[in-house]
C-alpha positions in Angstrom: 146.0 -168.5 43.2 145.6 -171.5 45.6 148.4 -173.8 46.3 148.3 -177.6 45.8 148.8 -180.2 48.4 152.6 -179.8 48.4 152.4 -176.1 49.2 153.5 -175.2 45.7 151.7 -173.0 43.3 150.0 -175.0 40.5 151.1 -174.8 36.9 149.3 -172.1 34.8 148.5 -173.4 31.4 148.3 -171.0 28.5 146.1 -172.5 25.8 146.6 -170.7 22.5 144.1 -170.9 19.6 145.3 -169.3 16.4 142.6 -170.8 14.3 140.4 -167.7 14.0 140.4 -165.7 10.8 144.0 -164.4 10.9 147.5 -164.6 9.4 149.2 -165.9 12.5 151.1 -162.5 12.5 150.5 -162.1 16.2 152.1 -165.4 17.1 155.1 -164.6 14.9 155.3 -161.1 16.5 155.4 -162.5 20.0 158.6 -164.4 19.2 160.3 -161.0 18.9 159.3 -159.9 22.4 162.1 -158.8 24.6 160.6 -157.0 27.6 159.8 -159.7 28.7 160.6 -162.4 26.1 158.6 -165.7 25.8 161.7 -167.4 27.2 161.6 -165.2 30.3 158.0 -166.1 30.9 158.3 -169.8 30.3 161.6 -170.2 32.3 160.3 -168.2 35.3 163.0 -165.6 35.1 160.7 -162.9 36.4 160.4 -162.8 40.2 157.1 -164.0 41.5 156.0 -165.5 38.2 154.1 -168.8 38.5 155.2 -171.8 36.5 153.8 -171.5 33.0 153.3 -174.1 30.3 152.3 -172.9 26.8 150.2 -175.0 24.5 150.8 -173.0 21.4 150.8 -174.4 17.9 153.7 -172.2 16.9 156.2 -173.7 19.3 154.7 -176.8 20.9 156.6 -180.0 20.4 153.4 -182.0 20.9 151.2 -182.6 17.9 148.0 -184.2 16.9 145.8 -185.8 19.6 148.5 -185.4 22.2 148.4 -181.6 21.6 144.6 -181.4 21.4 144.1 -183.3 24.7 145.0 -180.2 26.7 142.1 -178.4 25.1 139.7 -181.3 25.7 140.8 -181.4 29.4 140.1 -177.6 29.7 136.7 -178.0 28.0 135.8 -180.6 30.6 136.9 -178.4 33.5 139.9 -180.6 34.3 142.6 -178.0 33.7 142.9 -175.4 36.5 144.0 -172.7 36.1 144.4 -171.8 32.5 144.6 -168.6 30.4 143.0 -168.8 26.9 144.7 -166.8 24.2 142.6 -166.2 21.0 144.2 -165.1 17.8 142.1 -164.2 14.8 138.5 -163.0 14.4 135.6 -165.2 15.2 133.3 -165.9 12.2 129.6 -166.2 12.6 129.0 -169.9 11.9 125.2 -169.5 12.3 124.6 -167.6 9.0 124.8 -170.7 6.8 123.5 -174.3 6.9 126.7 -176.0 5.8 130.5 -175.9 6.1 132.5 -173.7 8.4 134.7 -170.6 8.1 137.4 -171.5 10.7 138.1 -174.7 12.7 140.5 -176.1 15.2 141.0 -179.9 15.5 138.5 -182.7 14.8 135.7 -184.1 16.7 136.7 -187.6 17.8 133.2 -188.9 17.5 132.5 -187.7 13.9 136.0 -186.9 12.5 134.6 -183.5 11.4 136.5 -180.2 12.0 135.4 -178.3 15.1 134.5 -174.6 14.4 136.7 -172.2 16.3 133.6 -170.5 17.8 132.6 -173.9 19.3 135.9 -174.0 21.1 135.3 -170.6 22.5 131.9 -171.8 23.7 133.5 -174.8 25.4 136.5 -173.1 27.0 135.2 -169.6 28.0 133.2 -170.9 31.1 136.3 -172.6 32.5 138.9 -170.0 31.6 140.6 -168.0 34.4 141.3 -165.3 31.9 140.9 -164.8 28.1 143.3 -162.7 26.1 142.3 -161.5 22.6 145.7 -161.1 20.8 145.8 -158.8 17.9 143.2 -156.6 16.2 141.4 -159.5 14.5 140.7 -161.2 17.9 140.0 -157.9 19.7 137.7 -156.1 17.3 137.4 -158.2 14.2 140.0 -156.5 12.1 140.3 -156.8 8.3 138.0 -159.8 8.2 135.2 -157.9 9.9 135.1 -154.9 7.5 131.9 -153.9 5.7 130.9 -156.3 3.0 132.7 -159.4 4.4 130.8 -162.7 3.9 131.8 -164.3 7.2 130.0 -162.1 9.8 133.4 -162.0 11.6 133.8 -160.3 14.9 136.1 -159.9 17.9 136.1 -162.0 21.0 134.3 -159.4 23.1 131.6 -159.1 20.3 131.1 -162.9 20.4 131.1 -163.4 24.2 129.6 -160.0 25.1 131.4 -156.8 26.2 130.3 -157.4 29.8 131.4 -161.0 29.9 133.5 -162.0 32.9 135.7 -165.0 33.5 135.4 -167.3 36.5 138.1 -165.0 38.1 136.0 -161.9 37.4 138.1 -160.7 34.5 136.7 -159.2 31.3 138.2 -160.2 27.9 141.7 -158.6 27.9 142.2 -157.0 24.5 145.7 -156.3 23.1 145.2 -154.9 19.6 147.7 -154.4 16.8 148.0 -155.6 13.2 150.2 -157.3 14.0 150.5 -156.8 17.7 153.5 -155.0 19.2 155.5 -157.9 20.6 156.3 -156.5 24.1 152.7 -155.2 24.5 151.4 -158.8 24.4 154.3 -160.3 26.4 153.9 -157.6 29.1 150.1 -158.1 29.3 150.6 -161.9 29.7 153.2 -161.3 32.4 150.8 -158.9 34.2 148.0 -161.4 34.2 150.2 -164.2 35.4 151.5 -162.1 38.2 147.9 -161.2 39.0 147.0 -164.9 39.2 150.0 -165.4 41.5 148.6 -162.7 43.8 151.4 -160.2 43.1 149.4 -157.6 41.1 146.0 -155.9 41.4 143.2 -156.3 38.9 144.5 -155.4 35.4 143.5 -151.8 34.5 141.6 -151.7 31.2 140.1 -148.8 29.3 136.5 -148.7 27.9 137.6 -150.9 24.9 139.2 -153.5 27.3 142.8 -152.4 26.3 145.5 -152.3 29.1 145.5 -148.6 30.1 149.2 -148.2 30.6 149.8 -149.3 27.0 147.0 -147.5 25.2 146.2 -144.4 27.2 148.2 -142.1 24.9 147.8 -141.5 21.2 150.4 -142.1 18.6 150.8 -138.4 18.2 151.6 -137.9 21.9 154.5 -140.3 21.7 155.7 -139.5 18.1 159.1 -138.0 17.4 157.4 -136.0 14.6 154.9 -134.3 16.9 157.1 -131.2 17.3 156.9 -130.6 13.5 153.1 -130.8 13.7 153.1 -128.1 16.4 155.3 -125.9 14.2 153.0 -126.4 11.2 155.6 -128.4 9.2 153.9 -131.1 7.2 155.4 -133.3 4.5 153.6 -134.2 1.3 155.9 -137.0 0.3 157.6 -140.0 2.0 161.2 -139.9 3.1 161.3 -136.6 5.0 161.3 -135.9 8.7 158.3 -133.7 9.0 154.8 -134.6 10.3 153.0 -137.2 8.2 149.4 -136.1 8.7 148.8 -134.7 5.3 149.8 -138.0 3.6 147.3 -140.0 5.7 148.6 -140.4 9.2 145.9 -140.9 11.8 148.3 -140.6 14.7 146.7 -137.7 16.5 143.5 -139.7 17.3 144.8 -143.3 17.5 145.6 -144.9 20.9 148.9 -146.8 20.5 152.3 -146.7 22.1 154.4 -147.9 19.1 156.2 -144.6 18.5 157.4 -144.6 22.2 158.1 -148.3 22.4 159.4 -149.0 18.9 159.1 -152.5 17.5 162.1 -154.4 18.8 164.6 -153.0 21.3 163.1 -149.6 20.9 163.7 -149.5 17.2 161.1 -149.3 14.4 157.4 -148.6 14.6 155.3 -147.1 11.9 155.9 -143.3 12.1 159.5 -143.9 13.4 160.5 -145.4 10.1 158.4 -143.0 7.9 155.1 -145.0 7.7 151.7 -143.5 8.4 149.5 -144.7 11.2 146.3 -146.3 9.8 144.6 -146.9 13.1 145.0 -150.6 13.5 144.7 -150.6 17.3 141.2 -149.0 17.2 137.8 -150.8 17.3 136.7 -149.1 14.1 139.6 -150.4 12.0 139.7 -150.6 9.1 136.4 -149.0 7.9 136.7 -145.8 9.9 140.2 -145.1 8.7 139.8 -145.6 4.9 140.8 -144.6 2.4 144.4 -145.1 3.6 147.0 -142.6 2.5 144.5 -139.8 2.2 144.6 -136.8 4.5 142.2 -137.6 7.4 139.1 -135.4 7.3 139.8 -133.7 10.7 143.3 -133.0 9.7 142.3 -130.7 6.9 141.1 -128.1 9.4 143.5 -128.7 12.3 146.6 -128.8 10.0 145.6 -125.5 8.4 145.0 -123.9 11.8 148.3 -125.2 13.1 150.0 -124.1 9.9 149.2 -120.4 10.7 150.0 -120.7 14.4 153.1 -122.8 13.8 154.7 -120.5 11.3 154.5 -117.7 13.8 156.0 -119.9 16.5 158.8 -120.9 14.3 159.8 -117.3 13.7 159.8 -116.6 17.4 161.9 -119.7 18.1 164.4 -118.9 15.4 165.0 -115.5 17.0 165.6 -117.2 20.4 167.7 -119.9 18.7 169.9 -117.2 17.2 170.4 -115.7 20.7 171.1 -118.9 22.6 173.1 -120.8 20.0 176.4 -119.3 21.0 178.8 -119.3 23.9 178.9 -116.7 26.7 181.4 -113.8 26.4 183.6 -114.7 29.5 185.0 -117.9 28.0 188.4 -116.6 26.7 192.1 -116.5 27.4 193.8 -113.5 29.1 195.0 -112.1 32.4 191.6 -110.8 33.6 188.8 -112.9 35.1 185.5 -111.6 33.6 183.1 -114.3 34.8 181.6 -112.1 37.5 183.2 -114.1 40.3 183.9 -112.2 43.5 186.2 -113.8 46.1 184.9 -113.8 49.7 188.3 -113.2 51.3 
């Protein structure tokens, strides 16, 4: 990132639009981030972090025209650099002749609301990076399910999956419904460090998710995975065994929530007895319904593991019986029976 005339790095503006089709749950979730927190990012606590200013409806003290002016400046190419964060799915405003599905601010010339998709058209060519925050913004989410009247889609669907920012970055997708707080905060911190020249190109998978956050499945990080291996499946909530038979999609869903928890390592769907319904995946929700039914693939795999696991449990119980006791030389008396032999 180039310096200004005073030899200082310029301010990085983060423009946040939460006017897509969404519940604002991702904005709310980010306030719970701890590694790093929003305060850490804004106050420059992290070494090497450039100065950052958020223009975010959830926390900004500016309102009305004063708040919107930052977005108009960015649309005219007068704000450099800036990161655009999109929250909520993008409706297809071309499928009807009147009205709009989602809008952000008003057009000064007409006084009419400006569709959110129009803002994406205006801002994308000038953005240094675009972050799609939450499943709605990344892949369409609930609003994009089959039968919806809005034609909703994720930001990569709208801009194109091969789209690149002026800095050569594709859309950075951080899914979750809502998003895991630290996943979003960490991704923003990475991008800001990259803009400051302190980090290489952000590594993304084939669905534009940060690899270090979404390379492993829920199952691979789940505390209940050992029960799966031993063929121990629950058929009701409130037990400690594997949840696959009551609808958990963890073995095939890429998400780090069981490892990371929700706040301070605590919480997260399977950690507190909830099933994984696949909310970080591009096919959510359609490919994972009906919820709370045993996934089709699990019917075969769980039966297979059930046979194998019962045999393994028997072998392990024998070993446990052998090793779950103290060694014989730990006792009182006048004779040393540990096997020690003095060398003098």
